[in-house]
LOPATI-327758 format. One record per residue (C-alpha): residue in one letter; x, y, z. Coordinates in steps of 0.05 Angstrom, whole numbers, plus 5000, padded with zeros to 4 digits. Layout:
N
NODE,a,X,Y,Z
...
END
This chain:
380
NODE,m,7650,0991,0661
NODE,k,7642,1048,0711
NODE,i,7663,1032,0783
NODE,p,7606,1045,0832
NODE,w,7653,1080,0880
NODE,r,7598,1109,0923
NODE,v,7579,1039,0949
NODE,t,7649,1010,0955
NODE,a,7677,1074,0986
NODE,c,7625,1076,1041
NODE,a,7633,1002,1057
NODE,f,7708,1010,1062
NODE,a,7701,1073,1103
NODE,l,7657,1037,1154
NODE,l,7713,0988,1167
NODE,l,7763,1044,1175
NODE,c,7720,1077,1228
NODE,l,7746,1024,1277
NODE,s,7814,1058,1276
NODE,v,7798,1130,1255
NODE,p,7762,1175,1305
NODE,p,7695,1196,1276
NODE,i,7674,1268,1269
NODE,p,7613,1291,1308
NODE,r,7554,1307,1263
NODE,v,7534,1380,1259
NODE,i,7459,1378,1276
NODE,q,7418,1431,1241
NODE,h,7346,1454,1245
NODE,g,7334,1426,1315
NODE,d,7347,1354,1293
NODE,s,7355,1327,1364
NODE,t,7340,1255,1343
NODE,a,7399,1251,1295
NODE,p,7458,1206,1313
NODE,a,7513,1245,1348
NODE,i,7569,1209,1311
NODE,v,7576,1189,1239
NODE,l,7629,1168,1190
NODE,s,7691,1213,1190
NODE,k,7689,1260,1132
NODE,y,7764,1250,1123
NODE,t,7755,1174,1122
NODE,y,7699,1181,1071
NODE,a,7740,1228,1026
NODE,h,7804,1188,1025
NODE,s,7771,1120,1017
NODE,t,7729,1148,0960
NODE,i,7791,1176,0926
NODE,n,7824,1108,0931
NODE,q,7766,1077,0892
NODE,m,7768,1128,0835
NODE,t,7797,1121,0766
NODE,l,7837,1180,0740
NODE,e,7779,1200,0695
NODE,q,7732,1200,0755
NODE,k,7780,1243,0794
NODE,i,7785,1294,0738
NODE,g,7709,1297,0733
NODE,q,7704,1321,0805
NODE,l,7744,1383,0787
NODE,l,7692,1408,0738
NODE,f,7630,1451,0743
NODE,i,7593,1442,0677
NODE,p,7526,1465,0647
NODE,v,7468,1422,0624
NODE,s,7419,1443,0571
NODE,g,7344,1451,0579
NODE,p,7293,1445,0634
NODE,d,7295,1370,0641
NODE,l,7347,1314,0643
NODE,s,7348,1295,0570
NODE,d,7383,1234,0542
NODE,n,7439,1279,0518
NODE,a,7447,1310,0587
NODE,q,7449,1240,0618
NODE,s,7504,1219,0570
NODE,f,7542,1283,0584
NODE,i,7540,1271,0659
NODE,f,7556,1198,0652
NODE,d,7617,1212,0608
NODE,l,7646,1270,0648
NODE,a,7624,1249,0719
NODE,p,7628,1323,0740
NODE,g,7636,1348,0810
NODE,g,7583,1402,0798
NODE,i,7528,1427,0753
NODE,v,7514,1501,0741
NODE,l,7441,1519,0726
NODE,f,7421,1580,0685
NODE,a,7354,1613,0669
NODE,p,7337,1563,0613
NODE,n,7342,1507,0665
NODE,i,7296,1542,0715
NODE,k,7224,1551,0692
NODE,s,7182,1534,0753
NODE,e,7189,1508,0823
NODE,t,7161,1439,0806
NODE,q,7202,1432,0742
NODE,t,7268,1455,0774
NODE,a,7259,1410,0835
NODE,r,7247,1351,0788
NODE,l,7308,1369,0746
NODE,t,7355,1372,0807
NODE,t,7325,1308,0835
NODE,d,7334,1272,0769
NODE,i,7407,1296,0764
NODE,q,7424,1271,0834
NODE,e,7388,1205,0825
NODE,y,7422,1194,0758
NODE,a,7490,1208,0790
NODE,h,7476,1160,0847
NODE,a,7451,1105,0801
NODE,n,7517,1110,0763
NODE,g,7561,1107,0825
NODE,m,7579,1181,0829
NODE,p,7585,1223,0892
NODE,d,7532,1275,0905
NODE,l,7536,1333,0856
NODE,f,7544,1406,0873
NODE,i,7484,1439,0839
NODE,a,7500,1513,0834
NODE,v,7467,1577,0811
NODE,d,7483,1652,0810
NODE,e,7428,1679,0855
NODE,e,7456,1745,0880
NODE,g,7391,1783,0875
NODE,g,7381,1844,0832
NODE,i,7412,1843,0763
NODE,v,7442,1773,0772
NODE,e,7384,1728,0787
NODE,r,7366,1662,0755
NODE,i,7302,1645,0793
NODE,s,7253,1693,0761
NODE,f,7191,1664,0794
NODE,s,7219,1675,0865
NODE,p,7264,1737,0864
NODE,a,7301,1761,0926
NODE,e,7267,1820,0960
NODE,y,7331,1861,0959
NODE,s,7395,1861,0918
NODE,q,7463,1864,0951
NODE,a,7469,1937,0931
NODE,q,7402,1952,0964
NODE,l,7421,1913,1027
NODE,g,7486,1952,1032
NODE,h,7448,2017,1026
NODE,i,7397,1996,1079
NODE,n,7456,1971,1121
NODE,d,7413,1933,1170
NODE,t,7442,1866,1192
NODE,e,7374,1834,1206
NODE,t,7347,1853,1137
NODE,t,7408,1821,1105
NODE,r,7399,1759,1148
NODE,q,7325,1752,1132
NODE,t,7336,1764,1057
NODE,t,7390,1711,1055
NODE,n,7348,1662,1095
NODE,s,7291,1670,1046
NODE,t,7337,1657,0987
NODE,a,7366,1596,1023
NODE,t,7295,1569,1032
NODE,v,7280,1576,0958
NODE,l,7345,1543,0938
NODE,t,7333,1485,0986
NODE,e,7263,1474,0958
NODE,l,7292,1472,0887
NODE,g,7347,1423,0904
NODE,i,7402,1474,0892
NODE,n,7458,1468,0943
NODE,v,7511,1519,0921
NODE,n,7500,1593,0910
NODE,f,7554,1632,0873
NODE,a,7544,1689,0922
NODE,p,7557,1733,0960
NODE,v,7594,1784,0918
NODE,a,7652,1804,0963
NODE,d,7677,1859,0916
NODE,v,7679,1930,0942
NODE,a,7649,1979,0891
NODE,y,7691,2040,0904
NODE,s,7659,2086,0853
NODE,p,7595,2091,0810
NODE,d,7638,2070,0750
NODE,s,7654,2002,0782
NODE,i,7629,1942,0744
NODE,m,7604,1917,0812
NODE,t,7564,1978,0833
NODE,d,7497,1943,0823
NODE,r,7522,1877,0852
NODE,s,7564,1897,0912
NODE,f,7543,1915,0983
NODE,g,7576,1982,0971
NODE,p,7638,2026,0970
NODE,d,7661,2016,1043
NODE,p,7703,1954,1057
NODE,d,7679,1947,1129
NODE,t,7606,1951,1109
NODE,v,7617,1900,1053
NODE,a,7655,1854,1101
NODE,l,7598,1858,1152
NODE,h,7544,1837,1103
NODE,v,7587,1785,1068
NODE,g,7598,1754,1136
NODE,i,7523,1754,1153
NODE,e,7504,1724,1085
NODE,t,7558,1671,1090
NODE,e,7539,1652,1161
NODE,t,7465,1648,1144
NODE,y,7474,1604,1082
NODE,v,7520,1557,1120
NODE,s,7470,1550,1177
NODE,e,7417,1532,1126
NODE,m,7462,1480,1092
NODE,i,7469,1520,1028
NODE,m,7542,1529,1006
NODE,p,7558,1603,0993
NODE,t,7615,1625,0949
NODE,a,7652,1690,0964
NODE,k,7672,1723,0898
NODE,h,7711,1749,0860
NODE,f,7777,1740,0896
NODE,p,7819,1782,0904
NODE,g,7768,1836,0887
NODE,h,7736,1863,0824
NODE,g,7708,1929,0850
NODE,r,7762,1978,0831
NODE,t,7750,1974,0756
NODE,a,7696,1985,0704
NODE,a,7725,1931,0660
NODE,d,7686,1866,0651
NODE,s,7727,1802,0654
NODE,h,7677,1769,0606
NODE,d,7706,1815,0553
NODE,e,7776,1835,0575
NODE,l,7827,1828,0631
NODE,p,7815,1880,0685
NODE,t,7879,1911,0713
NODE,l,7880,1939,0784
NODE,q,7939,1983,0802
NODE,i,7945,1976,0878
NODE,a,7998,1946,0922
NODE,k,7988,1885,0966
NODE,e,7991,1927,1029
NODE,i,7934,1971,1006
NODE,w,7894,1909,0985
NODE,y,7900,1879,1054
NODE,e,7873,1943,1085
NODE,s,7813,1946,1038
NODE,d,7792,1895,0986
NODE,a,7815,1836,1028
NODE,k,7768,1851,1086
NODE,p,7704,1819,1058
NODE,f,7742,1755,1040
NODE,v,7772,1753,1110
NODE,s,7701,1759,1137
NODE,a,7677,1702,1093
NODE,i,7735,1658,1116
NODE,e,7720,1674,1189
NODE,k,7648,1651,1177
NODE,n,7672,1585,1146
NODE,t,7655,1596,1074
NODE,p,7662,1529,1038
NODE,l,7679,1561,0971
NODE,i,7716,1622,0946
NODE,m,7714,1640,0872
NODE,s,7778,1666,0841
NODE,g,7770,1722,0790
NODE,h,7804,1737,0724
NODE,l,7837,1800,0751
NODE,l,7908,1826,0742
NODE,y,7943,1860,0800
NODE,p,8010,1875,0769
NODE,h,8040,1901,0834
NODE,v,8028,1832,0865
NODE,d,8038,1783,0807
NODE,s,8044,1783,0732
NODE,n,7990,1729,0724
NODE,p,7915,1739,0731
NODE,a,7892,1719,0801
NODE,s,7854,1658,0776
NODE,t,7919,1630,0747
NODE,s,7966,1657,0800
NODE,s,7998,1613,0852
NODE,v,8020,1676,0888
NODE,w,7948,1696,0900
NODE,l,7918,1628,0911
NODE,k,7973,1589,0946
NODE,d,8017,1642,0979
NODE,i,7964,1693,0998
NODE,l,7896,1658,1002
NODE,r,7921,1591,1030
NODE,e,7983,1608,1070
NODE,e,7974,1681,1092
NODE,m,7898,1682,1100
NODE,g,7892,1610,1124
NODE,y,7836,1589,1077
NODE,s,7826,1513,1075
NODE,g,7762,1507,1034
NODE,i,7749,1498,0960
NODE,i,7777,1549,0911
NODE,v,7738,1550,0846
NODE,a,7759,1590,0785
NODE,d,7707,1633,0751
NODE,d,7686,1610,0682
NODE,i,7752,1597,0646
NODE,k,7720,1610,0578
NODE,m,7719,1685,0592
NODE,e,7758,1730,0545
NODE,a,7800,1757,0603
NODE,l,7843,1695,0601
NODE,g,7846,1682,0527
NODE,g,7884,1623,0497
NODE,p,7859,1551,0487
NODE,i,7810,1531,0541
NODE,p,7842,1463,0557
NODE,q,7910,1496,0570
NODE,t,7876,1549,0612
NODE,a,7845,1493,0653
NODE,i,7915,1466,0669
NODE,k,7940,1536,0688
NODE,a,7881,1548,0734
NODE,l,7886,1481,0770
NODE,t,7961,1481,0778
NODE,a,7958,1553,0805
NODE,g,7916,1529,0864
NODE,n,7843,1525,0843
NODE,d,7810,1460,0865
NODE,m,7754,1466,0814
NODE,i,7740,1504,0750
NODE,i,7676,1529,0719
NODE,v,7673,1512,0645
NODE,i,7611,1539,0611
NODE,t,7622,1518,0539
NODE,d,7602,1468,0486
NODE,s,7607,1393,0496
NODE,q,7665,1384,0447
NODE,t,7708,1434,0485
NODE,l,7689,1403,0552
NODE,y,7711,1334,0528
NODE,a,7776,1365,0504
NODE,v,7786,1397,0573
NODE,r,7774,1330,0607
NODE,d,7821,1293,0560
NODE,t,7876,1345,0568
NODE,l,7870,1342,0644
NODE,v,7872,1266,0644
NODE,e,7936,1268,0605
NODE,f,7967,1322,0649
NODE,f,7948,1289,0715
NODE,g,7971,1222,0689
NODE,d,8040,1241,0714
NODE,e,8050,1213,0783
NODE,n,8084,1278,0805
NODE,t,8017,1313,0798
NODE,q,7978,1264,0842
NODE,p,7990,1295,0911
NODE,a,7960,1362,0889
NODE,l,7903,1328,0853
NODE,d,7886,1286,0914
NODE,a,7890,1346,0960
NODE,s,7837,1382,0917
NODE,l,7794,1320,0916
NODE,a,7798,1315,0992
NODE,r,7773,1386,0999
NODE,i,7717,1373,0949
NODE,l,7694,1308,0980
NODE,t,7698,1330,1052
NODE,t,7655,1390,1034
NODE,k,7604,1345,0999
NODE,y,7604,1300,1060
NODE,q,7591,1358,1107
NODE,f,7535,1391,1066
NODE,l,7506,1334,1026
NODE,l,7521,1262,1043
NODE,d,7517,1270,1119
NODE,h,7450,1305,1117
NODE,r,7411,1264,1066
NODE,d,7348,1232,1093
END
């Protein structure tokens, strides 16, 4: 029997509010009638974690796909069994405004009915060549916005996309691209704000700030930077031959900008910087713990790009362990159901060791406090 942790967690958290100072609610969109104080997001997160089984905890680490334009019986079973933290939608899931809004509503209602926390519902809606919402495309791509280089145009374009996502019930955008496309040969030329780190940083900051103000969760990607290579991590492991000092003076700038604008998510990329570490960034504790967390001071969610990509190779369940132990809080796993169940089972076995619990709970705390801030606290 599944434990309805949403109900029990909130009841328990209300009692804890007597001793834990609550966090003031962030009021958006002129909501002057909203209560000024609500349940502490930290109380909510930790009390929810205490109600979870190990299987439920592992589910929160996963971004998974669902098939088709509606919530089929198979999709319901998939969500029920895996209890994922997030769903990623692709073009086959998004056919019209009415249909997509119904799909996301059905997903959230099904999760609630089965005692799950709110789900991240994500999409890659960069604009231009990476766009899932064909019936409402962005006016400009990031490459075009970088060329125009007008801050108000970037803000208005992002605001329009945020409005579309909100209407569709999508709450996470795997954008902005924070990669600097240094040459026309870069794999990111058509997706990046351009070849100048300062220009890219400026527009990444504006896009991040605008999404956050509209309660859409942006995701700065692909950390630590994919712009210096023509190689595609879907097919091979890109290798970037620069030193850490040079990286800080260039490719790091857009990610610093995103952090300064309070990005709730950063996506780690499958990229090898051999002068920094011998492991790809998405499985590197040097990049994720030492540099991103400690040196750059990032405290939000780190999510690994799809771990099925050829850049990482090896069995996907073992790659999942590498990515999570390196410092990612969540992993995107776009694969078949059999492999996803194998990933879940492998992670349950791995995190069954009590020595792994502190790191697991730290990731869950970041995930649940973010959900509280953007989802739970603002539901009508």
